[in-house]
N, C-alpha and C positions, 0 to 999 in steps of 0.2 A: 504494500500500500504506500503510495507516494503522499507527500504532504498536500498536494492538490486534492487527493481523495479525502484526506483528513478534513480539509477546509469545507468540502462538500457536506460533511456531517456536522459541522459547527453552525449553529444558528447565529448568524452575524448580527441580526437585529437584537437577539437576546444578549449578546456580548455588550452592545452599546447600552442597552437598558440596565444591565448589571453595573456598568461603569457609572451611569447617571444616577442610579438609585442607591449607590453605596453610601453607607453611613459611617459615623465615627466608630460605632461598635464593630462594623465589619473590618475596619482598619486595625482595631485593637485585637481582633481574632487573628489577623494576619501576623501581627507583631508578637503574639503570644505563641505562635506555632514554632515548634523546634526547627522546622525547615519549611518556610512558606512554599506553597505549590501553586500550580496554575489556577486552582480554585480561588486563590487569594489575589491574583493579578489584577482583576478589575478594581478591587478596593485600593491596592497599593498605588495604582495609577490614576485614581479618581480625585475629584476636587475635595472629597471628604478627607483625603490624606494630607492636605496642605497643613492643617494645624499640627500634624505629627511629623512634619518634614525634618525638624531638627533631630528627633529621635531616629527616624529612618536613616538620616545621614550619619548619625553617630554609629549606628549598628553597621551600616555599609562600610564605614571607615575601619571599624574594628575587624570586620570579617575579611576585608581586603588585606590588612596587615597580617592577620592570622594565616591566610592562604598564600600570600605573595611576598610578605616582608615589606621593607621600606624601600622599594625599588620602582623605577619607571623605565620600561623598555622603550628604546628609540627605534624608529624606522624612517625610511624616506621613500616617497613615491617618485618614480622615474617615468615620465610621459614619453611614449615613443611614437604616437600618432594621434592626430585629431581628425582623421578621416572617419566618417560615419554614414551608414546607410539609413539610420533612424532619424526621425524629426521630432524628438522630444522637446517641447517648448521651454522646459526648465534648464536645458543643458547648453553650454557654450560650444559644444561640438555638433549641435543639431545640423542635419543635412541642409536645411533651407537657409542657414545663416551665411552672410557674405563675409567670410573670414578667410585668411590665407591658410591653406591646407598643406600639411607636410607629414610624411612618414620618414622617420630618421633612418638613415642607412645603418647597417651593423657597425661600421666604423664610428659614426657619430654617437651611436648608443654607447659604445665602449669609451669614447672620450668623456661623455657625461658620467658614466659609471666610475671611471678612474678618479674623476674629481670628487664624487660622493664618497668613494672609498678613502680618499686622502683626508676627508673631513672626519672619518672615524666610523661611518655607517657600515654595519655588517648585515642588516636586515633590509632588503630591498623589495618594494612593491612596484611591479611593472604595470603601467596603466596605458590603455589605448581606447580610442573610439571603436565602435563596432563596425568594421569594414573588412570582411574576410579576404577580399581581393587584395587589399593593401597589407593587412596584418594576417598573413596566412600561418598555418601551423608550421610549415617549413621555415618561414621567416622567424617565427618565435623560437622554434627549436634551435636554430643556429645562434640566435642572440643569447638565449638562456645558457647554452653550452659554454659560451665564452664568459658570461657573467659568473658562472659557477666557480670560476677560479678566484673570484674576488670576494664573493659574498657567502656567508654561512647559511643564509635563509633567503629564498626568492619566492615571493608570492606574486600572483597575477590578478589583475582586474581587467578582464577583456570581454569579448562577446561570448555568450554561452556556447560551449562545444560539447562533444560527446565524451563518454567514458574512455573510449579508445584514444581520443585526442589528448585528454588529460593524462593518460598513461604515457603517451609519447613525450609530453612536456615534463612529466615527472621523471622520466629516464634522463632527460636533459639536465634536470636540477631543480625543478619547481617542487616546493613542499607545501605551499599554501594557496588558497583560493578565496577571493573576496567577490561577492556578487550580491548587490542590493536588489531587493524586490521592488524598490521605489515606493510602492504603496500596496498594502494587503487588501485594500478595498477593491473588489473586482470591477465595480462600476466606475470608480475613479481611475483605475488602471486603464480601462478601455477609453476613457475620456482623454487621458494624457498620451496614450499610445495608439493612435488611430491607424497607422500604417507601418509597414516595415516589419522585419523579423521580430522586433521587440513587442509587437502587438499581441503576441501569444503569452498570456498570463501564466498558463499552465507550463509551457515550455521553459519559461524563466525559472519557475520553481524547481523544475526537474533538473536544471543544469547544475545547481549546487549539489544535488543528490548524485549526479554523475561524478562530481569531484570526490564525494564521499566514497563512492564505489571504486574509484581509482586509488583510495586509501591515502589521500593527501593529508598531511599532518594537521593542518589548520583549515577550518571552514568558517569564513567570515560573512556575516549577514547584517542587514540593516534596512531601515526605511528612510527615505528622503523626507526629512521632517519639514512640513509646510504644505505638502501636497494634500494631506488629509488631516483629520483630527488626531493629534499625537497620542491621545490616551488610547484610542482604538488601535492605532498602529503599534503601541507598546505592548498591549495585551496579545495581539496577533504575533508580534515578534517573539514574545515569550513562548507562545505555542510552537512556533517554528523552531526556536532554539531547543525546546524540550524534545521535539521530534528528532532533530538531527543528533542530539546527544544519545538518545536511546538507540537509534538505528546505526549510527556510525560512532560507536563508543571508543574506537581507537583514535579518532580525530579530536582535536581540541576545538571548542566553540569560541569564536570571537564575535563580539557584538559592537557595531559602530553606531554613532549617533549624529549623522551628517545633517546639518540644517542648510536649507537653500541659501545661497549667497549670490551676489551680483554676478551676472554673466552677460555675454554679448547680446543675447536675445532680449534682455531687459525684463525677463519674467518676474512677476511679483507673486509670492505665495498667497494663497487664499486663506490659509489657516495660520494663526499666530502661534509661535513657540517661544516663550520667554526664557530667560536664563533660569528662572525658578523652575519652569516646566522641565527644562533640560536636566537640571540637578535632580528633580524628583524622578525622572525617567531613569537616569543613570543609577541612582541609589536604590531604587526599587528593583532594577534589573540585577543588581549585585545581591540583594537578598534572595532573589529567585535562583540565581546562578552563582554560587560562591566560588566556583573554580573556573569560570569563563574569563577570557581576556575581554576587557572593556576598553574600547579604543576611542580617542578623540584626536581630531586632526587640526591642522592650521586654519580650518574654516572658522574656528572660534577665536575671539579676541584674547590677547595676552593675559589680561586681568582675570578673565573667566577661567582660562586654562590653568593658570597658577592656582586659583582657588579650588579647582577640581583635583589637584594633586593631593592624594591622601583620602579622598572621599570615596573612591571606587574605581577610578581609571587606573589601568595598568600599563597601557601602551600609548605613546604619543609620537606624532611626526614632528619634525623641526626643520626650518629652513626650506620649506616646500615651494616648488614652482609647478604650475599646472599647465604649462605649454610645452610641446616638444622642443627640446634644445634649450629650455629655459634656464638651466644652471650655468651654462657657459656663455650663451648669448645675452642672458639677463634682460630680456625684453619679452613682452607679450605679443610680439609681432606675428607669431604663428597661431594666435587664437587660443587663449587659455580656456580650460573647462569652466572655471569660476575664479573669482578674486579671493585670495587668502586674506584672513584678518590678522593673523599673527605672522609678521614679517621679520621677526627676530632671527638672528643667526643661530645655528645649532649650539654654538658656545654659549650664547646668551640664554637659550632655553635650559641648557645644563646648569648654568648658574642659578636660574630660578628654581629648578628642581632641588638643587642642593640647599638653597635658602629655606626650603620647606622641610628640611631634615630628611630628604630622600636621596637615593643614589641613582644617577642615570646609568643605564646598562646598555651597552652597544651590542653585546652578543650574549645569547642565552641558549644557543643550540649548536650542536656540531653533528654533521651527518655520520661521522664515523661511529657514533654511538647509537644510530638509528638502524635497526635491523628488521627487515620485513620477512615474513614467512616465505620459505622457498616455494 
């Protein structure tokens, strides 16, 4: 049974009603549970939980220190192409936008990678628009095989592909997959994705499962916050995370919390997601998933990112650029996916982490200790 099958059995109207009707007593029940479960998610992400936010944050912080210690793991995204066959209105890579398109040559990718390696990064996230003709499996395989000599962990955020294709990239050196569903509301998904391969809600859900079937070490999910009601998205994200953990128990779950930012198309989100909302979502997710990686990117402002250190986040990006070639060219001339809010250097981010009493960690994984069944 796929998660798309699971969603078919969930009464989405009832989920919304449970969120809206949650009371303070429901929140207290969630907080009194030894391990809050999916039945507690509507209360934890409801408006009724706001008066309990300080207690939720305190428990989230304690749980994170217990499971992960006082460390923040660092990673860096490397954008290799802004070509895309989809026309998503919220994305700076959308097909219909009049922006300069580029797909980096393998040599240019390596130049960017060597620069990032020199800054200390050992965890790399390869990102591209969704255009199989420009970003083919063979192109990716060759790039990843070269990058494997520099980085201890390589994750990908690309177009959905098959289990067999994930296996090819895994052999080349990929160990992690990030794939946002964007919104778990089927009707809103249809509204935002009217044409192109991405219009298939079910196929996108199944792609992260193909990565699990390929036994990738990390499976990263998230909803693009602002497309729909964040409280509903949070509950459904929790359902998705629980499904992936049970089915692909050898993989680590990672959950991201991307909010819509300024991009070339000028898209304005229809739903508000305040800083307080984001903190509630992150801390509530930590109570539901004590061992999951919780990730925040440079989409967020420096002050908020600094305040999130110690509350539940375990992994952060630093010094990010969202356009192909952005690290060495240092311009957005090739059309970035979105504008970052935290423009500090990696060194400055590390200083901020240390100032909070935490340790920035550049490397936490070595493939020589990762043995798969024969």
